C-alpha angles and dihedrals in degrees: 000000000000109000089228090068087073091056098047097074090050092052089053102037103033108030095153096045124104110272101169140001127190128175091234099044103026124208126000122185123215089251092056092041089054090049091053091048090051091051090052090049092049090051092049091049092047089052090053096247116161135190109292095026106124119227126201115216120195109182146120113265109268148108097300093049094049092046092049092050092049094045094048094046090051088058092049092253112143115227126215108196117206118191111226092230094058115116113264093241090056092050090048090051091052091050091051095050099040100038094206119209090215 
């Protein structure tokens, strides 16, 4: 089961309910979370990414990161998350072993 299948009913049935809160970004409703996921999916599609094409994400934890992860996973695009504070050699190693398409 794709983890996104658990989010889809909430996007449909509870659009105004709290989906995510972070100290930095504040409150995000399921409606707005769905919109961010759709934007990430549109970007992936525009870049020619297909199911199975790994993507490397280097970002601070927050609304955009979580929406991108959810949107990409819903398309079957595996996500490799790299924390910005990781040493450069570790990031380089991850790039070498995962060969991300984006």
